[in-house]
TIZAKOL-105849 format. One line per field, with one value per residue (C-alpha): x, y, z; residue in one letter. Coordinates in steps of 0.1 Angstrom, whole numbers. Example, Ala and Ser with C-alpha at 12.3 -4.5 7.8 and 13.67 -1.06 7.14 Angstrom:
BEGIN
u: c(123|137)
v: c(-45|-11)
w: c(78|71)
res: c(A|S)
END
This chain:
BEGIN
u: c(1|13|23|-1|-31|-60|-82|-110|-85|-86|-127|-124|-104|-134|-151|-175|-193|-186|-205|-196|-224|-214|-178|-195|-215|-186|-165|-194|-189|-209|-209|-195|-165|-158|-159|-134|-111|-112|-101|-67|-37|-29|4|-16|-40|-36|-26|-55|-82|-64|-67|-103|-111|-94|-111|-145|-138|-130|-92|-64|-37|-1|29|67|90|128|151|185|204|183|162|125|94|59|28|-5)
v: c(1|37|58|81|58|68|46|47|27|-2|-1|-4|-34|-54|-49|-21|-47|-26|7|38|36|0|16|44|20|-3|28|43|76|94|89|123|116|85|105|127|102|83|112|113|99|68|82|112|93|84|49|42|54|36|4|10|16|-16|-38|-21|-33|-71|-66|-67|-41|-54|-29|-39|-14|-16|-4|14|-18|-39|-55|-61|-54|-68|-50|-61)
w: c(0|-8|17|8|11|29|53|27|6|30|31|-6|-4|13|-21|-9|16|44|45|63|86|98|104|123|144|153|162|181|160|133|96|93|117|96|64|79|91|57|42|62|48|69|83|95|116|153|156|181|153|127|150|157|119|107|135|124|89|101|101|128|131|137|139|133|149|135|159|149|157|136|162|154|178|169|184|180)
res: c(X|X|X|X|X|X|X|X|X|X|X|X|X|X|X|X|X|X|X|X|X|X|X|X|X|X|X|X|X|X|X|X|X|X|X|X|X|X|X|X|X|X|X|X|X|X|X|X|X|X|X|X|X|X|X|X|X|X|X|X|X|X|X|X|X|X|X|X|X|X|X|X|X|X|X|X)
END
């Protein structure tokens, strides 16, 4: 996925099966808040919101951190 990808791109990967209304319900926010979040680039959204959004569309968020010494840490 591109660095400039937006959250809406993830929802589109579900084939349109998941509507904004469903995401809003799962996240306990309104559809306009989902729309605003979806317009953000992934790198600009908070990790907690991205996690909530991904879980609302049925996914899981895993984060890999690569330290300067090459050590890898997996979160999620």
